[in-house]
N, C-alpha and C positions, 0 to 999 in steps of 0.2 A: 504493500499500499505506500502510494507516494504522500509526501508532507502537504505539498499545496497543491490547488488546482492550477493556480496561475499565480507567480509572483509578482510583488508590488512594480519591481523594476521592470518586468515583462508587461505589465498593463500599462505603464507610462509610456515605454519605448512602444508600443504598440500604436497608441493614440498620438504620439507624437511622429512618427513614421509616416502614420496616414495622413496627419494634416500636413506635413511638409511635402509629401508626396503630390498631395492635391495641389498645393501650392505651386512646388516645381513644375508640375504639368500646365497651370494656367498660365504661370509665366512664360515657359516656353511657348506655348501654345500664342499667346499675344504677342512677344517679340516676334514671331513666326509670321504671324498675320499682319504685325505692324510693318516688318521689313518688305511684304509681300504688297501691301498696299501702297508703299513708299515706292517701290519701283514702277508701279502702276500709274504713279502721278497724281493718286487721289488724296495725297495727305496737303492741307493747305501751307504750313509750313513748319518752321521749328517748334513754334510754341504749341502748336495743334499736337505734335508727337508729345511733348513733354506732358501736355495735359492728359495725353490717352495714356501716358505712363503713369500717371499720377491716379489716375482713375482704375488703372488695373491693379496698383500697387494697394490702394483701399479696399478692393474688392478682395483681394489676397488676404488681407488681415483681418478682413471681417469674416472670411471662412475660416481661416487659422483659430480665430478667438473663438467661433462657434463651435468647431470641432473639440477643441481643447477644453472649454466651458463645461460642456455637457461630458465630456469623458471624464473628467476630475470630478464633476458633480456626483457621477456614481461612485468615484473613488471616495470622497468624503462623507459619505453618507456613514459607514459603520464609524467613521473619528468621531462626527456628532454625537451619536447614540454612546460612545466610549466616553467622550467629553462629560455627558451628562452624568452618567455613573460613577466616574472620577471625582467629580464635584461633589455629589451626593455622599460619596464615602468619605472625602476630606471634610464633609460638614459634620461628620459622625454617624450618618446613616448607614450601618452597615448589612442592613436587609438590602440595598441597593443591587442593582444587577445590570451589567451592560448586555442589552437586546442583541441577541444573535441570530442572523439570517438563515436559514437552513436550506441549502441551495439543492436542487432536486440531481444536481450531477455530481453532488459532493460525496457519494457513498463509496468510492474507490480512492479518497483523498482523506487525510486527517483534518486539514484546514482549507479554506477556500483560499487564503493568501496570509501575509505576515500581520496584517491586521486582525483578522479572524482568531489568529493563535494569541494576539494579545487580547482579546475580549474573553478568550476562555482564560488566560493566566488572572487577568484582572477579577474576574468571577471567581477563581480559586483564592484570590486575596482576601475578597472581601468576605467569603464564607469563614476563611479562618479566622479574620479579626472579628465577625460575628461569634463564633465558638470561642474565641479568646476572652470577649466582652462577656459573654454569659459564666464560662468559668470564674472569671474575675467576681462577678456579682455573687456566684454561689460562694467562693472563696471566702469573701467578707462577711457574707451571711453566716457561714458555718463558722468561721475564726471568732466572730460575735457571739455567737451561741455557745462554741465549746469553750470561751474563757468566761462566759456569765457563770456558768455553773461552778467553778471552783471558786470563783470570786465570792458570790453568793454563799456559799458555804463557809467559807472563810470568815465573811462577816457576819453571818448568824452565830457561828460559834464563839467569835469573839465578843458578841453582846452577851451570850449567855454566861462566860467567864465573867466580863465586866460585872454582870447582875449578881454575882455572887453564887458560888456552887459550892459543893463538896471539894476537898481536895483531890479526892479520887476521880470525881468528875472532871475537874479542873485538867488534870493530867490527861486524862481519855479525850478530852476535845482538844488539849494541844497536839496530841498525836494526830489527830484528825487534820488538825490546821496544817500540821508539817506535811502530811500525806496530799493535801489538796494542793499546797504551794509546790511541792516536787512534781505534782500533775502539770500545774502551770507553767512549770520550768520548763518540763520534758515537751510541752506542746509549743513553747516559744523557740526551744532548740530545734524542734522538728520543722517549725516553720520556716527559721532561718536556713536550713540545711536545704529545705526544697526551693527556698528563694534563689538562692547562690546556684543550684542546679539549672534552674529555669532562667536564670540570667543568660545562658548560651555562651558564657564565656568559655574559651577553648580549652580543652581536657589534654594535659600531657598524657601522652601514652608510650614512654620510653623508659619505663621501670619496669627491671625484670622482677617480677613476682611469684614468689613458691605459694601456689594456692593450696596445697596440701598444710603447710606450715600455718598459713592464715587460719586454716580451719581450724586447727588443733589449737592455737593461742584465742581463739574467739570462745572455744568449748571450755576453755580452762577458765578464761574470763567470766564469762556468764554461769557458768556451774558455781561460782561463789555467792552469786544472787539467789539462785533458784534451789540451792542445797543440791545434794548428790541424789543427781538422776542416771540412770543407765543409758549409756553410747555405745552403740555398735558402728565401727568405723573400718572405711575400707579405702584408703587414701592411698593412691598411687602417686610417687613423686611428680609434680607437675608444676612446670614453669609457662609463664606468659609473660609478654611484652604489654602492659597496659598502666594503670594508675592505682597504686597499692592502697591509697586513701578510699577512694570509691569500693573497691572490691572489697576490704575488710568492711565499711558499712553495709554493703550488700549482705555478707556472710553473717554480719551481727543481726540484721534485721531479721533475717530469715531463721537463724537460729533460737534466736528469742521468741520468736511466733511458735517456732514448734514447742519450747520448753512452757510459754503460757498457756497454751490451748491443748496439750497432752495429759494423759492421766499420769498422776505420779507414779504409777507402777509401770508405766509403758516404755518401751524404747524409743530412743530416736535413732534413726539409722543416716549416717552420713559418708558420703563416697565421692570421689573424683576420679577422672580419668580422662585419656586424650582419645578424640575419636570423630573421623571425618573432618579434621582440619579445626576443630572445636575443644576448649578445655570443658568439660561436662561435670557438672556437681548437681549431687541429688541430696535432698533434705526432706528426711519423710518422718511423720510422726505417727504414735497409734492414738491419737486424741479423738476429740468430737465431732472431726469433719467439718465439712462444709457442703450445703446443699446445692445442686445444679442450677438454680435460678440466682443463688447468691453467688457464685463462683465468677458470674461475668462483671460483677460490681466491686472485687474486692481490691481493684488497683485504684477507685475511686478516692479521691481527697476524703478524709473525714469520715468515711464509710466502715463500719464496723458489723460483722455478722451477728455477734451475738452482745445483745445488751447487757447483759451479765457480767460480762467481762469488760465493759467499757472501762472501768476504773483503770484496767492494766496497760491501757495505751491510748493514744492520740489519734488513731485512724490514718496517719500518716506514712505510718513507716513502710508498706508496700507502694506508695506512691512515689517514696524516695527510691526505692530498689529499680520499679519500672525507669524513673528518670535517669538514674545512675546508668543502667544497661544501656537505655538509648544512647547516651555519650560516648560508651564505651562500644557500641555497636553489637552488644550482646542481646541475647533473647532468656524469656522466662515463662513459663509455663506451668499450671498448677492442674493436680489431678485429686480429686476428694472424694469422699465416700461417707454420709454421715454415719457416726458411731464406730466408724473404722479406722479413718486416719487421714491425713493430708500429705501429698508430695509436693514439693518445689524441684523442678529441673531448670538449670541456669546453663547457657552457652555461651561462652566468651572465644572470640577467635584466638586461634594461636598465633 
């Protein structure tokens, strides 16, 4: 399939050639006739010849202008439609779209011409801006909601303590305030990480990273917070050229999720190997699992599958994982069965 039905330069060249071809024909014909009439002695004098040449020039210019005017008028129709859409988008109307004329002969071509391709790309840009605006509004709304809950709890507990309670209750309320403060701190930290990843700053992929060693270190570190848990490791020595900081963040979030949502008596299986040009990592738990209808939403920001576990996280962990993997050129997929467990599979280019 060809890209264009006709390119703009071919279009302009065609009409210009046509116009100048007609002009040349008229001029040549007029000169020949003038020469013929002059030989026949039918020209009154020199000035009559000059007047005749002037008339021929005016007729030629009029024909040239007419041909180019209507030819370029056809060319500028999509430009006018495009200009209207761009103006609307510039004024903040991200629902605006440039009208695209569907030509009956365009079935064998991707675009009519370069302007048609530009119309398609402008519409794609507007669609992405509209989606970004929606995400931004949802993000602000979710942040407000998520921050309001711990702040309200801290305020209520503080008022109770100020109102006078027993020492035992004061200690318990103080512990609750500390927990809510930690939750708020984690939420702010996660939002900051996500904002940095969303900024689109260039990520250096020039570090040699031992994935198996990173996984071991993350397991040791997180085990101190979650107590003794049983892990089954199958870690082949595996090195990649990537970004150590982002990879470490990915493993910590995935392993921490496995620890949060698995049964205390359940195993957590972690393995890594090289296969088909990718470093492949699998983290599997024997936990509560995720239903199929919820599985498609787990990467949405602030989404949490289980309200009963809401206090354990901010709902941003997997969003951070997905964004980091996009920057690293990696992939992630989840497989889960309620009551059986969940497996996260990650691929990183070698």
